[in-house]
C-alpha positions as CSV (number, residue, x, y, z in Angstrom):
1,X,-115.8,-21.2,152.8
2,X,-118.0,-18.1,150.5
3,X,-121.6,-19.3,152.2
4,X,-119.2,-19.2,155.7
5,X,-117.8,-15.6,154.6
6,X,-121.2,-14.1,153.4
7,X,-122.8,-15.3,156.9
8,X,-120.2,-13.6,158.7
9,X,-119.9,-10.4,156.7
10,X,-123.7,-10.8,156.9
11,X,-123.5,-10.5,161.4
12,X,-120.9,-8.1,161.1
13,X,-123.5,-5.7,159.0
14,X,-126.3,-6.1,161.1
15,X,-123.9,-5.8,164.8
16,X,-122.6,-2.3,162.7
17,X,-126.5,-1.5,162.3
18,X,-126.9,-1.7,165.8
19,X,-124.2,-0.1,167.3
20,X,-125.3,3.0,164.5
21,X,-128.9,3.3,165.6
22,X,-128.1,2.6,168.9
23,X,-125.3,5.4,169.1
24,X,-126.6,8.6,170.6
25,X,-126.2,12.1,168.0
26,X,-123.7,13.7,167.9
27,X,-123.3,16.9,169.7
28,X,-124.0,20.2,167.7
29,X,-121.2,22.0,167.1
30,X,-120.2,24.8,169.6
31,X,-118.1,27.5,167.9
32,X,-118.5,29.6,164.4
33,X,-116.0,27.4,163.0
34,X,-116.7,24.0,164.1
35,X,-120.8,24.8,162.8
36,X,-119.5,26.2,159.6
37,X,-117.2,23.2,158.7
38,X,-120.3,21.1,159.4
39,X,-122.4,22.8,156.2
40,X,-119.1,23.0,154.2
41,X,-118.0,26.3,154.3
42,X,-116.0,28.7,156.3
43,X,-116.5,31.4,159.0
44,X,-113.7,33.6,159.1
45,X,-112.7,37.4,160.1
46,X,-110.6,40.1,159.8
47,X,-107.2,40.4,161.5
48,X,-104.9,43.1,162.5
49,X,-101.9,42.1,163.3
50,X,-101.2,45.0,165.4
51,X,-104.1,43.6,167.9
52,X,-102.1,39.8,167.7
53,X,-100.0,40.5,171.2
54,X,-103.5,40.6,172.9
55,X,-104.4,37.7,174.5
56,X,-108.1,37.5,174.7
57,X,-108.3,38.6,170.9
58,X,-106.0,35.8,169.7
59,X,-107.7,33.2,172.0
60,X,-110.9,34.4,170.3
61,X,-109.7,34.3,166.8
62,X,-108.4,30.8,167.2
63,X,-111.3,29.5,168.9
64,X,-114.2,31.1,166.7
65,X,-112.5,31.3,162.8
66,X,-111.4,29.0,160.1
67,X,-110.2,31.8,158.0
68,X,-108.2,34.8,158.3
69,X,-108.5,37.8,156.1
70,X,-106.1,40.3,156.9
71,X,-107.3,44.1,157.7
72,X,-104.5,46.0,156.1
73,X,-101.6,44.5,156.0
74,X,-102.0,43.6,151.8
75,X,-103.4,46.9,150.9
76,X,-101.3,48.5,148.5
77,X,-100.1,51.4,150.3
78,X,-98.4,48.4,152.9
79,X,-96.9,46.0,150.6
80,X,-95.9,48.8,148.2
81,X,-95.3,52.4,149.3
82,X,-92.6,53.7,147.2
83,X,-92.3,51.7,143.6
84,X,-91.1,49.1,143.0
85,X,-90.3,48.3,147.2
86,X,-92.6,45.5,148.3
87,X,-92.7,45.4,152.4
88,X,-94.6,41.9,153.3
89,X,-93.4,41.7,157.1
90,X,-96.9,42.0,159.0
91,X,-99.0,40.3,156.4
92,X,-96.4,37.2,156.5
93,X,-96.9,37.0,160.4
94,X,-101.0,37.0,160.1
95,X,-100.5,34.6,156.8
96,X,-97.6,32.2,159.3
97,X,-100.4,33.0,162.0
98,X,-103.7,31.3,159.9
99,X,-101.3,28.7,158.7
100,X,-100.3,27.2,162.1
101,X,-104.0,27.1,163.0
102,X,-105.5,25.2,159.7
103,X,-107.2,28.6,158.7
104,X,-108.0,29.6,155.0
105,X,-106.3,32.8,154.1
106,X,-108.2,35.6,152.0
107,X,-106.1,37.9,150.3
108,X,-107.0,41.6,150.4
109,X,-106.7,43.2,148.4
110,X,-104.7,43.5,145.2
111,X,-106.1,46.1,143.6
112,X,-107.9,49.6,144.7
113,X,-108.5,53.5,145.0
114,X,-108.5,53.8,148.7
115,X,-105.2,53.2,150.5
116,X,-103.3,54.0,147.6
117,X,-99.6,55.4,147.8
118,X,-99.3,59.3,145.9
119,X,-96.7,57.5,143.7
120,X,-99.8,55.9,142.0
121,X,-102.0,57.8,142.0
122,X,-99.3,60.6,139.9
123,X,-99.4,58.6,137.2
124,X,-100.9,59.7,134.0
125,X,-99.8,57.4,131.5
126,X,-102.1,54.0,130.6
127,X,-98.8,51.9,129.5
128,X,-97.1,52.8,132.5
129,X,-100.1,52.5,134.9
130,X,-100.9,49.2,133.6
131,X,-97.3,47.9,134.1
132,X,-97.6,49.2,137.1
133,X,-100.3,47.3,138.2
134,X,-99.6,44.0,136.4
135,X,-96.2,44.1,138.6
136,X,-97.6,45.2,141.6
137,X,-100.1,41.8,141.5
138,X,-97.5,39.8,140.1
139,X,-95.3,40.8,143.1
140,X,-98.2,40.4,145.8
141,X,-99.9,37.6,144.8
142,X,-96.2,35.7,143.6
143,X,-95.0,36.3,146.5
144,X,-98.3,34.7,148.2
145,X,-98.7,31.8,145.4
146,X,-99.6,28.8,147.5
147,X,-100.9,30.2,150.9
148,X,-104.0,32.4,149.5
149,X,-107.3,30.5,149.2
150,X,-109.0,33.9,147.9
151,X,-108.0,36.9,146.5
152,X,-110.2,39.7,146.4
153,X,-108.6,41.1,143.0
154,X,-110.0,44.7,142.5
155,X,-112.5,46.5,145.3
156,X,-115.1,48.8,145.1
157,X,-115.0,49.8,141.7
158,X,-118.8,51.0,141.3
159,X,-120.8,53.7,142.4
160,X,-123.7,53.9,144.8
161,X,-127.0,54.6,142.9
162,X,-126.5,54.4,139.6
163,X,-124.0,51.4,139.1
164,X,-121.5,53.5,137.0
165,X,-118.0,52.8,137.2
166,X,-115.9,54.8,140.2
167,X,-114.3,57.8,139.2
168,X,-110.1,56.2,140.0
169,X,-106.9,56.5,138.5
170,X,-106.8,53.3,137.3
171,X,-110.3,54.3,135.7
172,X,-109.6,57.5,134.3
173,X,-105.6,56.5,133.0
174,X,-106.1,52.8,132.1
175,X,-110.6,52.8,131.0
176,X,-112.9,50.4,131.4
177,X,-110.6,47.0,131.0
178,X,-108.5,47.5,133.5
179,X,-110.6,45.0,136.0
180,X,-109.9,42.5,133.5
181,X,-106.1,43.2,133.3
182,X,-106.1,42.6,136.6
183,X,-108.0,39.4,137.1
184,X,-105.6,38.2,134.3
185,X,-102.4,39.0,136.2
186,X,-103.5,37.6,139.2
187,X,-104.5,34.5,137.6
188,X,-100.9,34.5,136.0
189,X,-99.7,35.1,139.4
190,X,-101.0,32.8,141.6
191,X,-103.3,29.8,139.5
192,X,-104.3,27.9,142.8
193,X,-106.5,31.2,144.3
194,X,-109.9,31.8,143.5
195,X,-110.1,35.3,142.3
196,X,-113.1,37.6,143.4
197,X,-114.3,41.0,142.6
198,X,-115.3,42.5,146.5
199,X,-117.9,45.8,146.9
200,X,-120.1,46.8,149.4
201,X,-124.0,47.9,148.8
202,X,-124.4,44.9,146.3
203,X,-126.0,42.8,148.8
204,X,-129.3,42.9,147.6
205,X,-130.3,43.7,143.7
206,X,-129.9,47.5,142.9
207,X,-128.3,49.7,140.1
208,X,-124.7,48.7,141.7
209,X,-124.9,44.9,141.7
210,X,-126.9,44.8,138.4
211,X,-123.6,46.6,137.4
212,X,-121.4,44.2,139.2
213,X,-123.7,41.2,138.2
214,X,-123.5,42.5,134.5
215,X,-119.7,42.6,134.6
216,X,-119.2,38.8,136.0
217,X,-121.7,37.8,133.2
218,X,-119.2,39.1,130.6
219,X,-116.3,38.0,132.1
220,X,-118.1,34.1,132.5
221,X,-118.6,34.6,128.7
222,X,-115.4,35.6,127.4
223,X,-113.2,33.4,130.0
224,X,-112.1,36.0,131.8
225,X,-110.7,35.0,134.8
226,X,-113.0,35.1,137.8
227,X,-114.0,32.4,140.5
228,X,-115.9,34.3,142.6
229,X,-117.8,37.6,144.3
230,X,-117.8,39.2,147.8
231,X,-121.0,41.0,148.8
232,X,-119.0,43.0,151.8
233,X,-121.9,43.6,154.0
234,X,-121.8,46.7,156.1
235,X,-125.3,46.9,157.5
236,X,-127.2,48.7,159.7
237,X,-129.6,47.2,162.2
238,X,-133.1,46.8,161.4
239,X,-132.4,48.0,157.5
240,X,-131.2,44.6,155.6
241,X,-132.1,44.4,152.2
242,X,-134.9,41.8,151.6
243,X,-133.5,40.0,148.7
244,X,-130.2,38.6,149.7
245,X,-130.9,34.9,149.5
246,X,-132.3,36.1,145.7
247,X,-129.1,38.2,144.8
248,X,-126.3,35.4,146.7
249,X,-128.4,32.9,144.4
250,X,-128.4,35.0,140.9
251,X,-124.6,35.4,141.1
252,X,-124.1,31.9,141.8
253,X,-126.4,30.7,138.7
254,X,-123.4,32.5,136.7
255,X,-121.4,29.8,137.7
256,X,-119.5,32.0,140.6
257,X,-119.2,31.2,144.0
258,X,-120.1,34.3,146.6
259,X,-118.9,35.1,150.0
260,X,-120.1,37.6,153.1
261,X,-116.8,38.9,153.1
262,X,-116.8,42.1,155.4
263,X,-120.1,41.3,157.7
264,X,-120.9,43.9,160.3
265,X,-124.3,45.2,161.6
266,X,-124.1,48.4,163.1
267,X,-126.2,50.3,165.6
268,X,-127.0,53.6,167.1
269,X,-124.9,53.1,170.6
270,X,-125.2,52.5,173.0
271,X,-126.6,49.5,172.8
272,X,-129.9,48.1,174.8
273,X,-131.9,45.1,174.6
274,X,-134.1,46.1,171.9
275,X,-131.3,46.6,169.5
276,X,-129.2,43.6,170.0
277,X,-132.0,41.5,169.7
278,X,-132.6,43.1,166.5
279,X,-129.0,42.2,165.6
280,X,-128.9,39.2,166.4
281,X,-131.9,38.6,163.9
282,X,-130.2,40.3,161.3
283,X,-127.1,38.0,161.8
284,X,-129.9,35.6,161.8
285,X,-130.8,36.1,158.0
286,X,-127.9,36.9,156.5
287,X,-126.1,33.6,157.6
288,X,-129.2,32.1,156.9
289,X,-129.3,33.3,153.5
290,X,-125.8,32.2,152.2
291,X,-126.1,29.0,154.0
292,X,-129.7,28.2,151.5
293,X,-127.4,28.5,148.4
294,X,-124.9,26.1,147.9
295,X,-122.6,28.0,146.0
296,X,-122.1,30.3,149.7
297,X,-118.7,29.4,150.4
298,X,-118.2,31.4,153.5
299,X,-118.7,34.3,156.1
300,X,-116.4,36.6,156.7
301,X,-117.4,39.1,159.9
302,X,-115.0,42.5,159.8
303,X,-113.3,42.3,163.2
304,X,-113.0,40.0,166.2
305,X,-114.3,42.2,168.8
306,X,-116.1,45.6,168.9
307,X,-113.3,47.2,171.0
308,X,-111.6,47.5,167.5
309,X,-114.7,47.6,164.8
310,X,-114.0,50.2,162.3
311,X,-117.5,52.1,162.8
312,X,-117.3,54.4,165.6
313,X,-114.4,56.0,163.4
314,X,-116.3,56.6,160.2
315,X,-120.1,56.4,161.3
316,X,-120.3,59.1,164.6
317,X,-122.7,57.3,167.3
318,X,-122.7,53.7,165.6
319,X,-121.0,50.6,166.5
320,X,-121.2,47.5,168.5
321,X,-121.7,46.2,165.0
322,X,-119.5,42.6,165.9
323,X,-120.4,39.7,167.6
324,X,-118.3,40.2,170.3
325,X,-118.7,43.4,172.6
326,X,-116.0,45.5,173.6
327,X,-114.9,42.7,176.8
328,X,-115.2,39.9,174.0
329,X,-118.2,38.5,175.5
330,X,-120.6,36.8,173.2
331,X,-123.7,39.2,171.8
332,X,-127.0,37.9,170.8
333,X,-126.0,38.3,167.9
334,X,-123.3,35.3,168.2
335,X,-125.8,32.7,169.1
336,X,-128.3,33.6,166.5
337,X,-125.2,33.7,164.1
338,X,-124.1,30.3,165.4
339,X,-127.5,28.8,165.4
340,X,-128.1,29.6,161.7
341,X,-125.2,27.5,161.2
342,X,-126.2,24.5,163.0
343,X,-124.7,25.0,165.6
344,X,-125.4,24.8,169.6
345,X,-124.8,27.9,171.5
346,X,-125.6,25.8,175.1
347,X,-128.5,25.4,177.3
348,X,-129.5,28.5,179.0
349,X,-131.2,26.2,181.8
350,X,-128.2,23.8,182.6
351,X,-127.5,25.0,185.9
352,X,-123.7,25.9,187.2
353,X,-122.4,25.2,190.5
354,X,-119.6,28.3,190.4
355,X,-118.9,31.2,192.0
356,X,-118.5,35.3,190.7
357,X,-116.9,38.1,191.0
358,X,-117.7,41.6,190.0
359,X,-115.7,44.9,189.1
360,X,-116.9,48.5,189.0
361,X,-115.1,50.6,186.4
362,X,-116.5,54.5,185.9
363,X,-116.3,55.2,181.9
364,X,-117.7,58.5,182.2
365,X,-118.1,61.7,183.8
366,X,-119.8,65.2,183.9
367,X,-120.9,67.7,185.9
368,X,-124.6,66.2,186.9
369,X,-123.6,62.7,185.8
370,X,-122.0,59.8,184.4
371,X,-121.6,56.2,182.9
372,X,-120.4,53.0,184.7
373,X,-119.7,49.4,183.7
374,X,-120.3,45.9,185.9
375,X,-117.6,43.0,184.9
376,X,-118.8,40.0,186.1
377,X,-116.4,37.3,185.8
378,X,-117.2,33.0,186.8
379,X,-114.8,31.4,189.1
380,X,-113.0,28.4,188.2
381,X,-116.8,26.8,187.4
382,X,-119.4,27.6,185.6
383,X,-122.5,29.2,186.5
384,X,-125.6,29.3,185.1
385,X,-126.8,33.1,186.1
386,X,-125.5,36.1,188.3
387,X,-126.9,39.1,190.3
388,X,-125.2,42.1,190.9
389,X,-126.2,44.5,193.1
390,X,-125.7,48.3,193.0
391,X,-126.4,50.7,196.3
392,X,-126.2,54.2,194.8
393,X,-125.5,57.1,196.5
394,X,-127.1,59.8,197.9
395,X,-129.5,62.2,194.9
396,X,-128.0,59.4,192.2
397,X,-130.3,57.8,189.8
398,X,-129.9,55.4,186.9
399,X,-131.5,56.4,183.8
400,X,-130.4,53.8,181.5
401,X,-128.8,50.4,181.4
402,X,-127.8,48.3,178.9
403,X,-126.9,44.4,178.6
404,X,-128.6,43.6,182.0
405,X,-132.4,43.6,183.5
406,X,-132.8,45.8,186.4
407,X,-135.2,46.6,189.5
408,X,-135.4,49.3,191.7
409,X,-135.9,49.3,195.2
410,X,-135.2,53.2,196.6
411,X,-131.5,53.5,196.2
412,X,-130.7,49.6,195.2
413,X,-130.8,48.5,192.0
414,X,-130.8,44.8,191.0
415,X,-129.7,43.8,187.7
416,X,-130.1,40.2,186.4
417,X,-128.7,39.1,182.9
418,X,-130.5,40.4,179.5
419,X,-130.7,36.1,179.3
420,X,-128.4,36.1,176.1
421,X,-125.5,36.9,178.7
422,X,-126.5,34.7,181.8
423,X,-124.6,31.7,181.3
424,X,-120.2,32.3,181.9
425,X,-118.0,29.6,181.5
426,X,-115.7,29.3,183.5
427,X,-112.9,32.5,183.9
428,X,-115.6,33.7,181.1
429,X,-117.0,37.1,181.9
430,X,-120.1,39.3,181.2
431,X,-120.5,43.4,181.6
432,X,-123.7,45.6,182.1
433,X,-123.0,49.6,181.4
434,X,-125.3,52.1,182.6
435,X,-125.7,56.4,183.2
436,X,-127.0,57.4,186.1
437,X,-127.8,61.2,186.8
438,X,-126.3,62.8,190.1
439,X,-127.8,66.6,190.2
440,X,-126.0,67.3,193.5
441,X,-122.9,66.4,191.8
442,X,-121.9,63.3,193.9
443,X,-120.6,61.4,191.2
444,X,-118.6,59.1,193.9
445,X,-119.0,55.3,193.4
446,X,-122.3,53.1,194.0
447,X,-121.5,50.1,195.9
448,X,-121.2,46.7,194.5
449,X,-121.9,43.0,194.9
450,X,-122.4,40.0,193.1
451,X,-124.1,36.5,193.2
452,X,-125.2,33.9,191.8
453,X,-128.3,31.6,192.1
């Protein structure tokens, strides 16, 4: 009987081996969150409750990301605008949405010198401010206890350049131990969450990242509860530190997890194919650095779309820093990031058989010129490429064009994709923009037509 059972099991094992050997390989992930999950990490974004009524924003958020960071809704000025009066309405809504989509949530942030109410800035007693800080952490982290996967407990406590402690009300009034006290209070309020220190310009090794490293090393040695370090990674196209992976590894070697927490890579606007290609290379490099270190557990980009990025408001003349453009089109950086995660952005040679429509919008105008934007939208079937034809009016001449490849024949300009924006899924759109001169003051709209191959 045992021999017969062995024979049956052996046959079953052989059959299973044949089936596995003959099975086609699993297809590569086609979204950021799927590809990241296959690597055992999360890929998230900062989200704002004020944009959650926009369908394209929400659909992109839900499709691509499996971790959400409330952009401003958990900061002190929002959660405790007046002393001991707490407001969680907007943050609760974002957390609820994340939970409905199976997303992890990053709490941002418990203690930060910015976006801090005036009543906190006015406290001059160490005992009083320490009590206020502990009470704030206890209430906010306690309110979300069990709902938050990682807390940015303290944010941006060190200066650029020297790596000295930043001159904040917490540093001046409480002293060097305020960071330790904040972490201890956070552990008491939410024992199940990972507790992180978060800062910018610590992506590579420098005086600032050395100071953070020394603090984490000291905390681990003395048993201060710290679980992770967040490298914000607000970066500039073509100017990445060359030692990002080594820097991630040295923090990991201290026994903490590492997260890329606020990634964006900005450029001088308007974008062009060269800048977008460099940005793609840079996103690939950062993503690959994280993937290469086992303790790097997640990447978060600071926003869903360029349309709502903080960058243009802070850095004049700069922007286009994210993976999706103003119209939610995937940029070259998206494909590069997906590939670095092991995903597949799709075969650019895969033919589609659908049709396209196109629209023209004049986005700016002055006495002798204007800017225009053309948006191409696929119909009910995917398309593999598209062509837009602009017939310019008398005296008009296109001086610059981005996100497309133009050829000229007299006053007719034929525009084909830049390469990365050729494939369009059913209902998806791609856009290109241009600057035209009009020396005779003729800024009337050019004629437009579009087609597929």
